C-alpha positions as CSV (number, residue, x, y, z in Angstrom):
1,X,0.0,0.1,0.0
2,X,1.5,3.3,-1.2
3,X,0.6,6.0,1.4
4,X,2.7,8.9,0.1
5,X,1.3,11.3,-2.5
6,X,2.2,12.8,-5.0
7,X,4.5,10.1,-6.7
8,X,6.5,10.0,-9.8
9,X,5.0,7.3,-12.1
10,X,6.6,5.3,-14.9
11,X,4.2,3.5,-17.4
12,X,4.1,0.0,-18.3
13,X,6.2,0.4,-21.5
14,X,8.9,2.5,-19.5
15,X,7.5,5.9,-20.5
16,X,7.6,8.8,-18.0
17,X,4.0,9.7,-16.9
18,X,5.3,12.4,-14.4
19,X,4.5,13.4,-10.9
20,X,0.7,12.7,-10.1
21,X,-1.5,11.9,-7.2
22,X,-1.3,8.3,-5.9
23,X,-5.0,7.8,-6.4
24,X,-4.9,8.8,-10.0
25,X,-1.8,6.4,-10.6
26,X,-3.8,3.5,-9.0
27,X,-6.6,4.1,-11.3
28,X,-4.3,4.0,-14.3
29,X,-2.8,0.7,-13.2
30,X,-6.2,-0.8,-12.5
31,X,-7.6,0.2,-15.9
32,X,-4.5,-1.5,-17.5
33,X,-5.0,-4.7,-15.5
34,X,-1.8,-4.3,-13.8
35,X,-0.2,-3.2,-10.4
36,X,1.3,-0.1,-9.1
37,X,4.8,-1.1,-7.6
38,X,7.1,1.1,-5.7
39,X,10.5,0.7,-7.0
40,X,12.3,3.6,-5.4
41,X,10.9,4.5,-2.0
42,X,14.0,6.6,-0.9
43,X,13.5,9.1,-3.9
44,X,11.5,12.4,-3.3
45,X,8.8,11.9,-4.5
46,X,8.9,8.1,-4.5
47,X,9.1,6.5,-7.9
48,X,6.5,3.8,-8.8
49,X,6.0,1.8,-11.9
50,X,2.9,0.2,-13.5
51,X,3.6,-3.4,-14.1
52,X,2.6,-7.1,-13.7
53,X,3.9,-7.8,-10.2
54,X,3.7,-11.5,-10.5
55,X,5.8,-11.5,-13.8
56,X,8.2,-9.1,-12.1
57,X,8.8,-11.5,-9.1
58,X,9.2,-14.5,-11.4
59,X,11.9,-12.6,-13.4
60,X,13.8,-11.6,-10.2
61,X,13.7,-15.3,-9.2
62,X,15.0,-16.5,-12.5
63,X,17.8,-13.9,-12.4
64,X,18.9,-14.9,-8.9
65,X,18.9,-18.6,-10.0
66,X,21.0,-17.7,-13.0
67,X,23.6,-15.9,-10.9
68,X,23.8,-18.9,-8.5
69,X,24.3,-21.2,-11.4
70,X,27.0,-19.0,-13.0
71,X,28.8,-18.9,-9.5
72,X,28.7,-22.6,-9.1
73,X,30.3,-23.2,-12.5
74,X,33.3,-21.0,-11.7
75,X,36.5,-22.6,-13.1
76,X,39.2,-23.4,-10.6
77,X,42.8,-24.2,-11.6
78,X,44.9,-26.7,-9.6
79,X,48.6,-26.9,-10.5
80,X,50.7,-30.0,-10.0
81,X,54.0,-28.1,-9.8
82,X,56.6,-26.7,-12.1
83,X,58.0,-30.2,-13.0
84,X,56.9,-33.7,-13.4
85,X,59.1,-34.7,-10.4
86,X,56.6,-34.0,-7.7
87,X,56.3,-36.0,-4.5
88,X,53.2,-38.4,-4.4
89,X,52.2,-36.7,-1.0
90,X,52.0,-33.3,-2.8
91,X,50.0,-34.8,-5.7
92,X,47.5,-36.1,-3.0
93,X,47.2,-32.7,-1.5
94,X,46.2,-31.4,-5.0
95,X,43.7,-34.2,-5.4
96,X,42.0,-33.3,-2.1
97,X,41.9,-29.7,-3.0
98,X,40.2,-30.5,-6.4
99,X,37.7,-32.8,-4.7
100,X,36.7,-29.8,-2.4
101,X,36.1,-27.6,-5.4
102,X,34.1,-30.2,-7.3
103,X,32.0,-30.8,-4.1
104,X,31.3,-27.1,-3.8
105,X,30.0,-27.1,-7.4
106,X,33.1,-25.7,-9.3
107,X,34.7,-27.0,-12.5
108,X,38.4,-27.9,-12.0
109,X,41.2,-27.8,-14.6
110,X,44.4,-29.6,-13.5
111,X,47.6,-28.7,-15.2
112,X,51.0,-30.5,-15.3
113,X,54.1,-28.5,-16.4
114,X,57.2,-30.0,-18.2
115,X,60.7,-28.6,-18.1
116,X,63.5,-29.1,-20.5
117,X,64.2,-32.8,-21.2
118,X,60.9,-33.7,-19.5
119,X,59.2,-33.0,-22.8
120,X,60.6,-36.2,-24.1
121,X,58.5,-38.1,-21.5
122,X,55.1,-36.6,-21.9
123,X,53.3,-39.8,-21.2
124,X,54.3,-39.6,-17.6
125,X,52.3,-36.3,-17.1
126,X,49.4,-37.7,-19.2
127,X,49.3,-40.9,-17.1
128,X,49.3,-38.9,-13.9
129,X,46.4,-36.6,-15.1
130,X,44.4,-39.7,-16.0
131,X,45.1,-41.2,-12.5
132,X,43.8,-38.1,-10.8
133,X,40.6,-38.2,-13.0
134,X,40.0,-41.8,-11.8
135,X,40.4,-40.7,-8.1
136,X,37.9,-38.0,-8.6
137,X,35.5,-40.0,-10.6
138,X,33.2,-40.3,-7.6
139,X,32.3,-36.6,-7.6
140,X,33.0,-35.6,-11.1
141,X,32.7,-36.2,-14.9
142,X,35.3,-35.7,-17.5
143,X,34.7,-32.5,-19.4
144,X,37.9,-32.3,-21.4
145,X,40.4,-35.2,-21.7
146,X,44.2,-34.5,-21.3
147,X,45.5,-32.1,-23.9
148,X,48.7,-30.2,-24.5
149,X,49.1,-26.4,-24.4
150,X,52.7,-25.4,-24.9
151,X,54.9,-27.0,-22.2
152,X,52.1,-28.0,-20.1
153,X,49.2,-30.7,-20.1
154,X,45.8,-30.1,-18.6
155,X,42.5,-32.0,-17.9
156,X,39.2,-30.4,-17.1
157,X,36.6,-31.9,-14.6
158,X,33.1,-30.8,-13.9
159,X,30.9,-31.6,-10.8
160,X,28.5,-34.5,-11.1
161,X,25.6,-33.5,-8.9
162,X,24.2,-37.1,-8.3
163,X,27.6,-38.4,-7.5
164,X,28.3,-35.4,-5.2
165,X,25.0,-36.0,-3.3
166,X,25.9,-39.8,-2.9
167,X,29.4,-38.8,-1.8
168,X,28.0,-36.3,0.8
169,X,25.6,-39.1,2.2
170,X,28.5,-41.6,2.3
171,X,30.6,-39.0,4.2
172,X,27.8,-38.3,6.7
173,X,27.5,-41.9,7.4
174,X,31.3,-42.4,7.9
175,X,31.5,-39.5,10.2
176,X,28.4,-40.8,12.3
177,X,30.2,-44.3,12.4
178,X,33.4,-42.7,13.6
179,X,31.5,-40.7,16.3
180,X,29.8,-43.7,17.5
181,X,33.0,-45.7,17.6
182,X,34.7,-43.1,19.6
183,X,31.8,-42.9,21.9
184,X,31.9,-46.8,22.4
185,X,35.7,-46.7,23.0
186,X,35.3,-43.8,25.6
187,X,32.5,-45.8,27.5
188,X,34.6,-48.9,27.4
189,X,37.7,-47.1,28.8
190,X,35.5,-45.5,31.5
191,X,34.0,-49.0,32.4
192,X,37.6,-50.5,32.6
193,X,38.8,-47.6,34.8
194,X,35.9,-48.2,37.1
195,X,36.5,-51.9,37.4
196,X,40.2,-51.3,38.0
197,X,39.6,-48.9,40.9
198,X,37.1,-51.4,42.4
199,X,39.5,-54.2,42.1
200,X,42.2,-52.1,43.8
201,X,39.9,-51.2,46.7
202,X,39.1,-54.8,47.1
203,X,42.7,-56.0,47.1
204,X,43.8,-53.3,49.7
205,X,44.0,-54.5,53.3
206,X,41.0,-53.4,55.3
207,X,41.6,-51.5,58.6
208,X,39.7,-52.8,61.6
209,X,36.8,-50.9,62.7
210,X,37.1,-48.6,65.7
211,X,34.7,-50.6,67.8
212,X,36.5,-53.9,67.3
213,X,39.8,-52.7,68.8
214,X,40.5,-53.5,72.6
215,X,40.4,-50.5,74.8
216,X,43.9,-49.2,75.8
217,X,44.2,-49.0,79.7
218,X,44.6,-45.6,81.1
219,X,47.9,-44.8,82.8
220,X,47.3,-43.4,86.3
221,X,48.4,-39.8,86.6
222,X,51.4,-39.1,88.9
223,X,50.6,-36.8,91.8
224,X,52.2,-33.5,91.4
225,X,54.8,-32.5,94.1
226,X,53.9,-29.3,95.9
227,X,56.0,-26.4,95.3
228,X,58.7,-25.4,97.8
229,X,57.8,-22.1,99.5
230,X,60.2,-19.2,98.6
231,X,62.3,-17.8,101.5
232,X,61.8,-14.0,101.8
233,X,64.9,-12.0,101.1
234,X,66.9,-10.6,104.0
235,X,66.7,-6.8,104.2
236,X,69.9,-5.0,103.3
237,X,71.5,-3.0,106.3
238,X,72.1,0.5,105.3
239,X,75.7,1.6,105.2
240,X,76.9,3.9,108.1
241,X,78.1,7.2,106.8
242,X,81.6,8.2,107.2
243,X,82.4,11.3,109.2
244,X,85.4,13.2,107.8
245,X,87.7,14.7,110.5
246,X,88.2,18.4,110.2
247,X,91.8,19.4,109.2
248,X,93.7,20.9,112.0
249,X,95.4,24.0,110.9
250,X,96.3,25.6,114.4
251,X,99.0,24.3,116.7
252,X,98.4,21.4,118.8
253,X,97.7,22.1,122.4
254,X,100.7,21.2,124.6
255,X,103.4,22.4,122.2
256,X,105.6,25.4,123.1
257,X,107.5,28.0,121.3
258,X,109.1,27.2,118.1
259,X,108.1,23.6,118.2
260,X,104.5,24.7,118.1
261,X,105.1,27.1,115.3
262,X,106.9,24.4,113.3
263,X,104.0,22.1,113.8
264,X,101.6,24.6,112.7
265,X,103.5,25.5,109.6
266,X,103.8,21.7,108.7
267,X,100.0,21.4,109.2
268,X,99.3,24.4,107.0
269,X,101.5,23.1,104.2
270,X,99.9,19.6,104.3
271,X,96.5,21.3,104.2
272,X,97.6,23.5,101.2
273,X,98.8,20.4,99.4
274,X,95.6,18.4,100.0
275,X,93.5,21.3,98.7
């Protein structure tokens, strides 16, 4: 339902009708037995076209399928190397790569180059290409047999849809069988581990229960010797202070005359030396 008005209208034959009211454009489409389809809603005013909508959708679907088919038939090239002397392991890698391309729906051209004197042994390269085609026969069909193009030979393989579907089903069954086998092996390993643990527990000596052991006699406790009372310390007698005798500077009583003076002088000298 187109709600905006006015709109720019294109006729059924591609002619420009111009900017008109939506109601008028609907009447024009109805009178022509067609539909009014909005083809550019972002434009201002929006662009609508008078057309057969069912036919329009069919052509869109057909175009989409054509693009998908064109993409599926994309040509992929797989090179076997710059020389006929290529390791078989590397050849197998190229075979697996070609198989993936074919399963995805792509055509594959496989090329083998020759160098120098190898051109004298062209049959080696041709035989290798034929062997590869045989390995890929379960998903492909031969589109172009081995042919020469300068110093290289090539072969073209195309995907074979029925074979590819059968291959996918076989691969799905194979993966399911591998998953089931892995699950069985894991369950068997778990069961064996559980049985081994149970056997180890059964073989281990069992410790007697606590209530079955004889009671250990209790050793009587040795009475504690009472502590010896501590003798109080004897109080220390305070030291008696020493009284210093006063120095005698005068004459000793009882001396006379010169003796007294001499004694007094000696006493004063001693006092002076002491000070």
